[in-house]
C-alpha positions in Angstrom: -4.3 18.8 1.5 -4.3 20.1 -2.1 -2.1 18.9 -4.6 -0.7 19.7 -8.1 -3.0 18.4 -10.9 -0.3 16.4 -12.5 0.0 14.3 -9.2 -3.0 11.9 -10.0 -1.4 8.6 -8.6 -0.8 7.8 -4.8 1.2 4.9 -3.5 0.2 4.9 0.3 2.9 2.7 1.4 5.9 3.1 -0.9 8.4 1.7 1.0 11.5 1.5 -1.1 9.5 1.4 -4.2 10.1 -2.0 -5.0 7.5 -2.6 -8.0 8.2 0.6 -9.5 9.8 0.6 -13.0 10.5 4.3 -12.5 11.1 5.1 -8.8 10.4 9.0 -9.4 7.4 8.5 -11.6 6.4 12.1 -12.0 2.7 11.8 -11.6 3.0 9.8 -8.5 2.9 11.0 -4.7 4.8 8.6 -3.0 3.7 8.2 1.0 5.0 6.2 3.6 4.8 6.2 7.4 8.4 6.3 7.9 11.7 7.3 6.1 14.8 5.2 6.4 18.2 6.3 5.0 20.7 4.3 2.7 22.8 2.0 4.6 20.0 0.9 7.1 20.3 -2.6 5.9 23.7 -3.9 5.9 23.0 -6.7 3.5 21.3 -4.2 0.8 23.6 -0.9 1.3 21.5 0.9 -1.5 17.8 0.3 -0.1 16.1 3.3 1.4 12.6 4.8 2.0 12.3 8.2 0.7 8.6 9.2 0.6 7.3 12.4 -0.6 5.2 12.7 2.4 5.2 10.9 5.7 1.8 9.9 6.7 -0.1 6.8 7.8 -2.4 5.0 5.2 -5.1 5.0 8.0 -5.4 8.7 7.9 -4.4 9.8 4.3 -3.6 13.7 4.4 -5.5 14.4 1.1 -9.1 15.6 0.1 -11.7 13.4 -0.8 -11.9 12.3 -4.5 -8.3 13.5 -5.3 -6.6 10.5 -7.4 -7.4 8.4 -10.3 -5.1 5.7 -8.8 -4.2 4.7 -5.5 -1.5 1.7 -4.8 -2.1 0.1 -1.5 0.8 -2.3 -0.7 0.6 -2.6 3.2 2.9 -4.4 5.5 2.1 -8.3 5.7 3.8 -9.3 9.0 2.2 -8.8 12.4 5.2 -8.9 14.9 6.7 -7.1 17.8 10.3 -7.8 16.3 12.5 -5.9 14.0 14.6 -7.4 11.2 15.4 -6.8 7.3 11.5 -7.7 6.4 10.0 -5.1 8.8 12.6 -2.5 8.0 12.1 -3.1 4.3 8.2 -3.4 4.5 6.9 -2.3 7.7 4.8 -4.3 10.2 1.2 -4.3 11.1 0.1 -4.0 14.7 -1.9 -6.6 16.8 -5.1 -4.8 15.7 -4.3 -5.6 11.9 -7.9 -6.1 11.2 -9.0 -2.7 12.1 -5.7 -1.1 10.6 -6.1 -2.7 7.2 -9.9 -1.9 6.9 -9.3 1.7 7.8 -6.5 2.0 5.3 -8.7 0.5 2.5 -11.6 2.8 3.4 -9.1 5.6 3.3 -7.8 4.7 0.0 -11.4 4.6 -1.7 -12.1 7.9 0.0 -9.3 9.6 -1.9 -10.2 7.9 -5.1 -12.1 9.9 -7.8 -15.4 8.1 -9.0 -14.5 5.3 -11.2 -10.7 5.5 -9.9 -8.7 2.3 -9.6 -7.2 0.9 -6.4 -4.5 -1.5 -6.8 -4.1 -3.8 -3.8 -1.1 -5.9 -3.2 -0.7 -8.4 -0.4 1.7 -11.3 0.9 -0.5 -13.6 3.0 2.4 -15.2 4.7 1.1 -14.0 8.2 -2.4 -13.3 7.3 -4.6 -15.5 5.2 -5.8 -13.7 2.1 -9.3 -14.8 2.1 -9.5 -13.8 5.8 -8.3 -10.2 4.8 -10.4 -9.7 1.8 -13.6 -10.8 3.4 -13.0 -7.7 6.0 -13.2 -5.1 3.1 -16.4 -3.9 2.1 -16.0 -4.2 -1.8 -15.0 -7.2 -3.7 -12.0 -6.9 -6.1 -12.9 -6.9 -10.0 -10.0 -9.3 -10.5 -6.8 -10.3 -9.4 -4.8 -13.5 -8.5 -7.1 -16.3 -7.7 -4.8 -18.8 -6.5 -1.6 -19.5 -4.8 -0.2 -21.2 -7.4 3.1 -19.8 -8.7 2.6 -16.5 -6.4 5.1 -16.8 -3.7 2.1 -16.0 -1.4 2.0 -12.3 -3.2 -1.5 -11.4 -4.6 -2.6 -8.4 -6.4 -6.3 -7.3 -6.6 -7.9 -4.3 -8.8 -10.7 -2.5 -7.3 -12.7 0.4 -9.0 -14.5 3.1 -6.9 -18.3 2.7 -7.6 -18.3 -0.7 -9.2 -19.0 -3.8 -6.9 
């Protein structure tokens, strides 16, 4: 898929765009596998999921080497259940290892040379060290300890740099 040249950032699991300071950032394409209208979460009536494009992070519908920055904040819960957390953040399948590795590879594929992948993950269900060991690249830098993280980790990768 071809895109406007002013769109050089891709968020592949935008959900409710929680960590974005500007949830309509003009240089970003917001993608998610689902949409959800306001009011779907009774306790948070203004929450919604309104991606620009509906697609899976395991099959990103853009050409190779399209983006300068890709944000990958996949679901972090493996469950068959539904609740506020899975409504807001999504859920992984029982094949989470293959799913997350495929997503990582897709994110790297759509990055331009020396493009940056910002990876965010909460290790409540999956140990972060187990997950990072599955990826073919090591992060350049990021969260190195759980202390003060509330189990949320950030890692930065650059295409072509290991």
